[in-house]
C-alpha positions as CSV (number, residue, x, y, z in Angstrom):
1,M,37.4,146.0,26.2
2,R,37.4,148.5,23.4
3,S,40.6,149.4,21.6
4,W,41.3,153.0,20.6
5,S,43.8,154.2,18.1
6,A,46.2,157.0,18.9
7,S,44.1,159.4,16.8
8,V,41.8,162.1,18.1
9,W,38.2,161.0,18.9
10,P,36.5,161.7,15.6
11,A,33.8,164.0,17.1
12,A,36.4,166.1,18.7
13,A,38.6,166.6,15.6
14,P,36.6,169.6,14.2
15,Y,36.7,171.4,17.5
16,I,40.4,170.8,17.9
17,T,41.1,172.0,14.4
18,E,39.1,175.2,15.0
19,L,40.9,175.7,18.3
20,I,44.3,175.4,16.7
21,A,43.2,177.7,13.8
22,S,42.1,180.4,16.3
23,L,45.5,180.5,18.2
24,D,47.8,183.5,17.8
25,R,49.8,183.0,14.6
26,S,53.0,184.1,16.4
27,L,52.9,180.8,18.3
28,T,55.0,177.9,16.9
29,L,53.3,174.5,17.0
30,V,54.5,171.1,15.9
31,I,51.5,169.0,14.9
32,V,51.6,165.4,13.6
33,E,48.5,164.9,11.5
34,H,47.6,162.5,8.8
35,D,44.4,164.2,7.6
36,M,45.8,166.3,4.8
37,D,42.7,168.5,4.7
38,V,43.3,169.5,8.3
39,V,47.0,170.1,7.6
40,F,46.4,172.2,4.5
41,R,43.8,174.3,6.5
42,I,45.8,175.2,9.6
43,A,49.5,175.0,8.6
44,E,51.7,177.8,7.3
45,R,54.7,175.5,6.7
46,I,54.6,171.8,6.2
47,S,57.2,169.1,6.3
48,V,56.2,165.8,4.8
49,L,57.9,162.6,5.9
50,H,57.8,159.2,4.3
51,E,59.5,156.2,5.7
52,G,61.4,158.4,8.2
53,R,62.7,160.9,5.6
54,V,61.6,164.4,4.6
55,I,60.3,164.2,1.1
56,A,58.9,167.8,0.9
57,E,58.8,171.1,2.8
58,G,57.0,174.3,2.0
59,T,53.7,176.2,2.2
60,P,50.5,174.3,1.9
61,S,50.2,175.2,-1.8
62,E,53.8,174.1,-2.5
63,V,53.3,170.8,-0.8
64,R,49.9,170.2,-2.4
65,G,51.5,170.6,-5.8
66,D,54.5,168.4,-5.0
67,T,54.6,165.4,-7.4
68,L,56.2,163.0,-4.9
69,V,53.8,164.0,-2.1
70,N,50.9,163.5,-4.4
71,E,52.1,160.1,-5.5
72,V,52.9,158.8,-2.0
73,Y,50.1,160.3,0.1
74,L,47.4,161.5,-2.1
75,G,47.5,158.6,-4.6
76,K,47.6,160.6,-7.8
77,V,50.2,161.7,-10.3
78,V,50.5,165.4,-11.0
79,A,51.2,166.1,-14.6
């Protein structure tokens, strides 16, 4: 018996990302996603959690530049 993770089937991910990106921007969606490239592409506002606590909130560019987010999730220190 094959075991599947809770993630989306990899071949379907690009289709789902495009579908979400094409939706009316007046809709509010809550998406839990660990692929930061997808998050940065489709989100207008992002809340980043680490160990059950919000460590950053903001626009994709604000979150991308957040030092703690970079250290915890992206594995790099922003100078």
